[in-house]
C-alpha positions, 0 to 999 in steps of 0.5 A: 518523474512526471512532476519533475519533468513538468516543474522543468518545463520539459515534454516527454519528447525533449527529456528521453532525447539522448537516452536511447530509450523511447517516449513510449518508455518513459510514459509507461515509467511516469505511469508506474507501469514499469521500473526505471532502469539506472541508466535511465535515472543517471540520464534523468538526473542530468537533464533534470538536475536533481542531483542523483535524486532518481539514481538514489530511488533505483538503489533504493528499489534494488534494496528493497527487492533484496529484502523481500518486496515485489519490484513493482511496489519496492517504492511504496515503503519509501512513500508511505514513510513520507506521506503525509496522509495514507488512505487505503481500501482493502477489500480482499485482505488486512492492509500491509501496514496493519498486518502481523507476522503470523497473518502475513505468513499465512495469506502467502501460504495460502496465495502462493504456497510453492514459495520457499520458506526463506523467501516467505521470511524475507518477505514477513521481514520486509512487511513487518519493517514497513510497520516501523512508520507507525514509530515515527515521531511525525508519521502520516495520518491514516485512515483504512477501510476493510470489507467486513468478509476480510475479518470474518471469512478466512481459512487461518487459525482462530488465534491468528486472526484473534491476534491480527484484530488485537493489532488492529485495535491497538494501533487505532487506538494509539495512533488515532488512526481510523479503521472502517469496516464495509459491512457484508449487508452492503455487497455493492459500493464504490471502488469494488473491484481492486485495493487502493492506497492514496497518498498525499505529500508536502513537496509533491502532488497526491498519488494513488497505488493500486496492486493486482496479483502480479502488478502494482501501479502508481497513479498521478494523472490528476484527473484519475486522482481526483476520480479515486479521491471522489469514490473513497469519499463515497466508500467511507459514506456506505462504511459503518462509523469508526466507532461501530467499526471498532466495536465490531472488531472488538466482538470478533476478536473475541469470538476468534479469541473464545474458539482459540482458548476452546480448541487448546 
């Protein structure tokens, strides 16, 4: 929205004029702090001459919510598919694009145990649908960074974690994606307090998506995106090399697999 508004040479005041909405309302939409209602999407398309672009995005978001995405991340799957590059930092769990169904099911059961089973299955289906990105002929270049504790310190059964790590290794090798591990011997490092997904596009400025327990935010302010970029590069520097990271995941996956077989 901000990119299109500035491209059209309009201020916040000029764009909201005639919409029965306030400047702070539009500002929150542009910062990714609230969703866009259909009435404002129609107004924006008329003022910006975007031929229904924002109305279609609202419809996409509504469909996403119906199939299992949270309202605040409903636009992310479409952004991921359109991105040229995806760079993720996952301090607390395996990134969604790399998750298996059993891993995500176990994650939901531990962090949100009151979710009804039918909702859990809907969320899993939506999560796995996002992973169809890996089958795209022109998929984005992917780089992920995880804390070592994400793969070592988990309440999930060994067979689930073995399958999860083998899945990450398979994606990394088959798509030439890069996955790095920040070792447990490096407790303090950049971006220590939250996940971040940096996305670049062929036809739009780069942006960052961050998320907490009950909210997500799209950051597109250039100075802030640049700071995320700088800290992500510093994080890469303290992580294990891609080769050492793959070797570590291989070793941990074998350990989980052996534990699973001994428990049979």
